[in-house]
Each structure stands twice: as C-alpha cells, then as structure tokens.
N, C-alpha and C positions, 0 to 999 in steps of 0.2 A: 411700322414696328411689328415684329413678331416675338412670340415668346416660346420657350421650350423648357421642358423639365426632363431631367436624366437622373436616373439612379445608378450610382457607380458603386460596384462591389469589388472585393478583394482586399488587400492590405492598404486601406485608405484612411484609417482613423489612427490618430497619434503620430502621424508622419508628416504633418504640415500640408496635407492635401487641400484642406479647405483654404488656407492662406494663399497657397500658390494658385488655386483656382480663382480666388478673388482677384489676386494681382493680374492674372491673365485677362479675366473679364473686364477689369477696369481699363486695362491697356487696349482692349478691343472696343471700348466704348459701350459695354453692356451694363445693365443694372440687374440685381437680383439677390440671391442668397445661396449658400451652400451650408447644409446642416447635417450634423451627424444623426444617424438613426439608431434605434435600440438594436437592430439586427447587424450592426457593423458596417453598413453601407453609409454612403453620403448621398443626400438629396440635393440636386443642384436645379435651381430655377433661374432663368436668365431671360432678359428681354432686350431686344435691339435689331440690328439689321440681320437678315438671313445669312449673309456672308460671315458676319462676326459670330453668330451662333454656330455655324458649321466649323469655323476656325476653333471655337472653344470645344466643341465636341471632338474634333479630329486632331486638335493641336498638340496633344500630350504624347509626343514621341519620347524616347528615352532621355533625350537631352533636356526636355523641358519639364518633365514631371518631377515631383519631389523625390530626392535620391532614395529614400527608404520605402517608397510606395510600390506597390505591385497591383496595378489595376487589372482585374480579371475581366471586367465587363462593364460597359456603359450602355445602358439601354434607354430608349425614349420611354417616357411614362406619361400617363394621362393626368391632367389636373383633376382634382377632386371637386374643388370649387374655384371658379374663375370670376372675379368681380372687375368690372371696369369702374375705376375710381375717377 
C-alpha cells in the first residue's frame, strides 16, 4: 500500500469537488480524505495501490470532474507528519 498527498488549486471549493473526489477514490478502493483549505485549495490524502493513486491523480478529465470546477493545478505535496497506526 502506498500513500499520496495532493494539493489541488483552482475553482475547487463550493462545486462538489470533495464529494466527487471521495466517490472516485472509493470506486478505486482508496482510503483517505479531501479537505478544504483556507487558501481556497483542496488537500487530498489517499492510500491504496499505486495504480489507483495514479488513476485518482490523472482521472479527472472534463467528463469526470464536477461540472462547475476548474482545476488549475494538482501538485504532489509532502506529508508534514506521517504515523504508522
């Protein structure tokens, strides 16, 4: 199992981006969270297979992302604290 964190910016708050990301992640067998940040971005943390993480990162073509969202950038981010539970 691998984990990844992405910070997604653009018009991603108030347009169901988190809910759609959750749906997609669950369908891919991933676990994690998507949280709104104060700067308007969405912080996505997910864990699962490398193929599923790649599909989550690259899987938002126009047909799959929320209709009113405009993702300008999704960049990998580092974990601040990572604990094995």
